[in-house]
N, C-alpha and C positions, 0 to 999 in steps of 0.2 A: 486306413481314417489315421487312426490315432499316431500313427506313424510319421503321416504327414503335419500334422497341428502340430506335432511335439517341434516338426524342421523348421516350423514357422516364428519361435521362439528365439531368442539369443540362449546357446547353448555356453557352458561358462566352466572349464574347469580352475581349481582354484592351484593354485602353485607357488609357494613360496618364494620370494626375490631375493639379489644380492644381501647380504650383511650392508646395515647403515650404522653410521658409527654418531655418536653424540660426545662433544668433548666439553664439563662442567668446571668452573671452579666457584668455591665453596660459598655457600651464602656468608656462614660464620666460619671461624674457627679462634680456637685460643689454646691456651697449656696452663697445668694448675702445677704445685710442690707443698708436700705434704710439708717440708721446713716452714715454706712460709705460707702457711694456709689460711690467710685469709689476703692475699694479693693477687690477681688476675695479672697475667705472663710477668712472674717476679722478676728474670732474670734475660736482659737483651730487647724488653720491648715488643711492641705489638708486630713487628717483623720475622718474627722469630718462635719459631714452635719446638718445642724440645719432649723426646721418650725415654726415660729409660732411667739410672741408676745415677746417682754424682753424689759418692760417700755414703753417708746411710740415709740420704735424698731420693727422692723417687720423683720423677716427671710425669706426667701423662697429657696426650693432646687430645684437642676433642675437634671435630672437624663434621659438619655438618653440609650436604648439597640437597639444591632444589634438583629432582627430575620430573618436574611438573612436565615436561619438554617432549618425555619419550612422548609417541602415537600411543591412542586408545590402541590397544588390539595388537600390540607388537609381542613375539618373544626375544627375551631375555636372553642372549648366544652368550655372551663375557660382559664383565665388568672388573675394572682395573684401577685403585686406587694408586695415586704418583705422587711421592712426596720427591721434592729436590734434597738432596744432604748435600748443605751448607757445612758442615762438621761434625767429627766424632770425637767424644774423650772418654779417654779410657782405654780397657782392654775386653776384648768382643767374650763376652759367658752368658748364658740362659737364649732367650729369644726372646720377640717381640709377639703381641700378641693384640688382637683385636674385637671389642667385643659391641651389642647394638646398643645406644643409650635409649632410654624406655621413658625421658621424661623432657619438657623443654628447657634451656638454658639458653644466656646471654653470653655473645660474646664480649661484650662491656664489662659485667659485672659476675660472672663466675671464678669463682675460686675452689681451693681445696674441702675448703669447709662447706660450702654450698654444691658443690658438684653431683648434676644429675644424678639418679637410678643406672645401671646400667644391668644388662642378663647373657648371661653366658650361654643360652641355649643357642644361639649362635655363633661361633668365633673362626680367626683363622689366626693363621700365624706365619712368620717370615722371619727369613735372617737379618744379620745386622748390618745395614749399606756402608757402602765404600763412598767415600768424598768425592762432590763432585759428581754425581751419578744420582740417575733416579731411581728412587728405591719402589717398588711395585709390590701391591696387595691382591691377592684374590677375590674382591670385592661382588662373586655373582650371585651366592646367598642370600648375601642385606642387602640387593639391588633387586633379586627378584621377591623377598618378601617387600620390601616399599609399595615396588609396583604394582602387586598383585593384592595388597591391602594386608596381609597377614601379620604386618606390625605398623608401631607405627613409624616414619621418619624422624629421630632425630638426630641422626648422623652414627660415628664412630667413636667409641672410648680406645685410644691406642696407649698401651698399656706395655709391662714386661714380666717374665716370669725365669726364675732359677736364675738372676745376674745372682755373682759373689759379690760385687765392687763397682766402683766408678764405669760406667756403659750408659755411654748415650750418643743418637743421634740428636743432631740440630736439622730441621728444616727450614728452608723460606716459607712463609705465610701467604695468605693471599691478601698482605698487605705491604708487599715488599713491592720496590719499584720495576724491577722486570718480571713483567705481565707473563711471560716464556716461561717463568720458574717458579709459578706459584704454584700451588695444588691441584692435581686436574683429579677428575672422578671420569674415567674412558670408558663408555657402553658402546656395545656392540648391540644389535637387533636383531632379526628380520621380520617381512609381513609377508602377510596373506596377499599373491596378487589372482587375477584370473583373466586364462589365456581361453580366446574363442576354439570348442573343441572340435575335433576333425569331421567331417561327416559321415566315417567310416564309424566313428566312434558312439555317433550318434545315434547311427542302425543299430550298431551292435547292442545300445542301452538302452531301445526299445522293438528290443525283437521279441 
């Protein structure tokens, strides 16, 4: 009797679906320099972002995305920041490093002197990019934390470590006229789907 009642219901098995992908453009981005500490985007204007060391100066890029378009109950599989390198200045040394920003900022007014705080509890590193290529950074841990609420999403602080002289990557910003070359955050995720269980599975379940 119990088996018959059970089989009258809808029997489903939860299965992961194929990975879906979302590609996001920043909601804001800018760069700051400690040698011009009160100026926003001090060299090149808003079309450019710079990251690295120029002489004795250091350029830092800040970039933020809105990830609210990811469906609820998704599982983040992979996330990549992609920045198009329009130029490289100097000689390679050290490495690039990325931290999570921990407080609000505004791309129109951010400077080195009023830069938001950042935390090194989550970080990612990368080698220097080649000119006219996409520079890719693994951002999975950042996106997972933003998505599950482990920390607030104020974006990434892009810096460098162990450089010994001029070593700067230049990127196109979200203001650049060619939309295809603007910064991207590419996120892959899966969702749980449902599939009807077979009659044999149902009988086995209720024996």
